GUZA-702658 format. One record per residue: residue in one letter; residue number from 1; z, x, y of N, C-alpha, C in turn. Coordinates in steps of 0.2 Angstrom, whole numbers, plus 5000, padded with zeros to 4 digits. Layout:
  kolmi  guti   n.Z   n.X   n.Y  ca.Z  ca.X  ca.Y   c.Z   c.X   c.Y
      A   NUM     Z     X     Y     Z     X     Y     Z     X     Y
...
***
This chain:
  kolmi  guti   n.Z   n.X   n.Y  ca.Z  ca.X  ca.Y   c.Z   c.X   c.Y
      M     1  5000  5004  4994  5000  5000  5000  5000  5004  5006
      K     2  5004  5010  5006  5004  5014  5012  4998  5018  5014
      V     3  4993  5018  5009  4987  5022  5010  4982  5018  5015
      I     4  4982  5011  5014  4977  5007  5018  4979  5007  5025
      P     5  4985  5006  5028  4986  5007  5035  4985  5013  5038
      K     6  4986  5019  5034  4985  5026  5036  4978  5027  5037
      F     7  4974  5024  5033  4966  5025  5033  4964  5021  5039
      L     8  4967  5015  5040  4964  5011  5046  4966  5014  5052
      L     9  4972  5017  5053  4974  5020  5059  4970  5026  5060
      F    10  4968  5030  5055  4964  5036  5055  4957  5034  5058
      S    11  4954  5028  5055  4947  5026  5057  4948  5023  5064
      A    12  4953  5020  5066  4954  5017  5073  4954  5023  5078
      E    13  4958  5028  5076  4958  5034  5080  4951  5037  5081
      K    14  4948  5038  5076  4941  5041  5076  4936  5037  5080
      T    15  4937  5030  5080  4932  5026  5083  4934  5026  5091
      A    16  4941  5026  5092  4943  5027  5099  4941  5033  5103
      S    17  4941  5039  5099  4939  5045  5102  4931  5045  5103
      F    18  4928  5042  5098  4920  5042  5099  4918  5038  5105
      L    19  4922  5032  5106  4920  5028  5111  4922  5031  5118
      I    20  4927  5035  5118  4929  5039  5124  4924  5044  5126
      Q    21  4922  5048  5121  4917  5053  5122  4910  5050  5124
      F    22  4908  5044  5121  4902  5041  5122  4902  5038  5129
      T    23  4907  5035  5131  4908  5032  5138  4908  5038  5143
      F    24  4911  5043  5142  4912  5049  5146  4905  5052  5147
      F    25  4901  5053  5142  4895  5056  5142  4890  5052  5146
      H    26  4890  5045  5145  4886  5041  5149  4888  5041  5156
      I    27  4894  5041  5158  4896  5042  5165  4893  5048  5168
      I    28  4894  5054  5165  4891  5060  5167  4884  5059  5168
      K    29  4880  5056  5163  4873  5055  5163  4871  5051  5169
      A    30  4874  5046  5170  4873  5041  5175  4874  5045  5182
      K    31  4879  5048  5183  4881  5052  5189  4875  5057  5190
      S    32  4873  5061  5185  4868  5066  5186  4861  5063  5188
      V    33  4860  5057  5185  4854  5053  5187  4854  5051  5194
      I    34  4860  5048  5196  4861  5046  5203  4860  5052  5208
      F    35  4863  5057  5206  4863  5063  5211  4856  5066  5211
      L    36  4852  5066  5206  4845  5068  5206  4841  5064  5210
      F    37  4842  5057  5210  4838  5052  5214  4840  5053  5221
      F    38  4846  5054  5223  4849  5056  5230  4846  5062  5232
      F    39  4845  5067  5228  4843  5074  5230  4835  5073  5231
      I    40  4832  5069  5227  4824  5068  5228  4823  5064  5235
      N    41  4827  5059  5236  4827  5056  5243  4828  5060  5249
      I    42  4833  5065  5248  4834  5070  5254  4828  5074  5254
      A    43  4825  5077  5249  4819  5081  5249  4813  5077  5252
      K    44  4812  5071  5251  4807  5067  5254  4808  5066  5261
      T    45  4814  5065  5263  4815  5064  5270  4815  5070  5274
      K    46  4816  5076  5271  4816  5082  5275  4808  5084  5276
      K    47  4804  5082  5271  4797  5084  5272  4794  5080  5278
***
């Protein structure tokens, strides 16, 4: 009986860490895309 909750806890921890990494990666990706777009707009206005 004790093996099942331990396994569930482990899988829940793995899922949580994966979700955190996934969202963190997407936030960084979105920020870099926004920054790139902003930089391109500045370059266009300077020309």
